[in-house]
C-alpha positions in Angstrom: 110.6 72.2 100.6 107.5 72.5 102.8 107.1 76.3 102.5 107.1 76.2 98.7 104.6 73.3 98.7 102.4 75.3 100.9 102.7 78.4 98.7 101.8 76.3 95.6 98.7 74.9 97.5 97.7 78.4 98.5 98.0 79.5 94.8 95.4 76.8 93.9 92.8 78.2 96.2 93.6 81.8 95.3 93.2 81.0 91.6 89.9 79.2 92.2 88.5 82.2 94.2 89.7 84.6 91.5 87.5 82.7 89.0 84.7 82.9 91.5 85.2 86.7 91.8 84.8 87.0 88.0 81.5 85.2 88.3 80.3 87.3 91.2 81.3 90.6 89.5 79.5 89.6 86.2 76.3 88.5 88.0 76.3 91.7 90.2 76.8 93.8 87.1 73.7 92.2 85.6 71.7 92.6 88.7 71.4 88.8 89.2 72.6 88.7 92.8 73.1 90.9 95.8 76.2 92.2 97.4 76.2 89.8 100.3 79.5 87.9 99.5 81.4 91.1 98.5 82.8 91.4 102.0 83.9 87.8 102.0 85.8 88.3 98.8 87.4 91.4 100.3 88.5 89.4 103.4 89.9 86.6 101.4 92.0 88.7 99.0 93.1 91.2 101.7 93.9 88.8 104.5 94.6 85.4 102.9 96.1 86.3 99.5 97.7 89.5 100.8 98.5 89.6 104.5 99.3 85.9 104.7 100.4 84.5 101.3 102.1 87.5 99.7 103.6 88.6 103.1 105.0 85.1 103.6 106.8 85.4 100.3 108.2 88.8 101.2 109.0 88.1 104.8 110.4 84.5 104.6 111.2 83.3 101.0 112.6 86.5 99.5 115.0 87.3 102.4 116.3 83.7 102.3 116.9 84.1 98.5 118.8 87.3 99.1 120.8 86.1 102.1 121.5 82.5 101.2 121.2 82.4 97.4 122.7 85.8 96.8 119.8 87.0 94.7 119.6 90.8 94.6 116.5 92.3 96.3 117.0 95.5 94.3 116.3 94.1 90.8 115.2 91.0 89.0 112.7 88.4 90.4 112.5 89.6 94.1 112.0 93.3 93.1 109.6 92.3 90.3 107.4 90.1 92.4 107.2 92.6 95.3 106.3 95.3 92.7 103.5 93.0 91.4 102.2 92.5 94.9 102.0 96.3 95.3 100.4 96.9 91.9 97.7 94.2 92.5 97.0 95.8 95.9 96.4 99.1 94.2 93.8 97.5 91.9 92.2 95.9 94.9 92.0 99.3 96.6 90.0 100.6 93.7 87.8 97.4 93.6 87.2 97.4 97.3 84.4 99.9 97.7 82.4 98.3 94.8 82.4 94.8 96.2 79.6 95.2 98.7 77.9 98.3 97.4 74.2 97.8 97.9 73.1 99.4 94.6 75.3 99.5 91.4 74.6 102.1 88.8 75.6 101.4 85.2 79.1 103.0 85.6 79.8 101.2 88.9 78.7 97.9 87.4 81.0 98.3 84.4 83.9 99.4 86.7 83.3 96.4 89.0 83.7 94.0 86.1 86.7 95.9 84.6 88.6 96.0 87.9 87.8 92.4 88.7 89.1 91.4 85.3 92.3 93.4 85.7 93.0 92.2 89.2 92.4 88.5 88.5 94.2 88.6 85.2 97.3 90.0 86.8 97.0 87.6 89.7 96.8 84.7 87.3 99.9 85.7 85.4 101.7 86.3 88.7 100.7 82.8 90.0 101.9 81.1 86.8 105.3 82.9 86.9 105.8 82.0 90.5 104.8 78.4 90.1 106.8 77.7 86.9 109.9 79.9 87.6 110.2 81.4 91.0 109.4 78.3 93.1 111.5 75.7 91.1 114.5 78.1 90.9 114.1 79.0 94.6 114.2 75.3 95.7 117.2 74.6 93.5 119.2 77.7 94.7 118.3 77.2 98.4 119.3 73.5 98.3 122.6 74.4 96.7 123.1 76.7 99.7 122.1 73.8 102.1 118.8 75.4 103.0 116.3 72.6 103.1 113.5 74.2 105.0 112.3 77.7 105.7 110.3 78.6 108.8 107.8 81.5 109.1 105.0 82.6 111.4 101.8 80.8 111.8 98.6 82.2 110.3 96.5 84.5 112.5 92.9 83.5 113.4 91.5 86.2 111.0 93.7 84.9 108.2 92.4 81.3 108.8 88.9 82.7 108.8 89.6 84.4 105.5 90.8 81.1 104.0 87.6 79.5 105.1 85.7 82.3 103.3 87.7 81.5 100.2 86.9 77.8 100.3 83.2 78.6 100.7 83.2 81.2 97.9 85.0 78.8 95.5 82.2 76.3 96.2 79.4 78.8 96.0 80.4 80.7 92.9 81.2 78.7 89.8 84.7 79.3 88.3 84.7 81.7 85.3 87.8 81.5 83.1 89.4 84.8 81.9 88.6 84.6 78.2 90.9 87.4 77.3 93.8 86.4 79.6 97.0 84.7 78.8 98.2 81.9 81.1 101.2 79.6 80.8 104.7 78.8 82.1 108.1 80.4 82.0 109.3 84.0 82.2 107.4 85.0 79.2 104.1 84.9 81.1 105.4 87.1 83.9 104.1 90.7 83.9 107.6 92.0 84.7 109.5 90.1 82.0 111.4 92.4 79.7 110.7 95.5 81.8 111.9 95.2 85.4 113.2 91.6 85.1 115.4 90.2 82.4 114.5 86.6 82.9 115.9 83.6 84.7 119.2 83.3 82.8 120.1 86.9 83.2 118.9 87.3 86.8 119.6 83.9 88.4 122.5 82.3 86.6 126.0 82.6 88.0 129.3 82.7 86.1 129.8 78.9 86.3 126.3 78.3 84.9 127.1 80.6 82.0 130.4 78.8 81.4 128.7 75.4 81.4 126.1 76.8 78.9 129.0 78.0 76.7 130.6 74.6 76.8 127.4 72.9 75.7 127.2 75.4 72.8 130.8 74.6 71.8 
């Protein structure tokens, strides 16, 4: 499905720029660089990762799952991923004023690194959960409902410009891995697993799938 392929490709760039943000924050905190690219990081995460990528999931993919695949928007994966979008946006709100602050004091420098770490760590886990669970399950369920393609809006000029910012930033700032973060596949990596979402079997499976599972056990 083209939409899901595009969302996966967008994840690749978002993940790369997240690694670049960690590099930028660390170097800024040490006084090794200026704030010049801070505004570009803001534009990328606000406009491309948020107003374009996350919005496309919420405006196109999730409504299709609710309408065609009968997945509840009130709980489980849809509610969990929307909540994650909102929580990450709150961290970005706190990070925002520090990105292009001309002079960083000791407290501001520490806060910049801490917030960049929190934001990119949660973003990484979110990406892994969507790539390994949400997108494969979505494609399966939508195909079962005879939905082979999903159409959404085209990106605005400012969103395309923000994507270009991201491509430049990823090339300009070497990727720094999150040494303390946990990445992986499956529900277990999802920030919402065990709290607001019970996992793929409990939230996605229908009665016939549970019956088939029981037959295999028998």
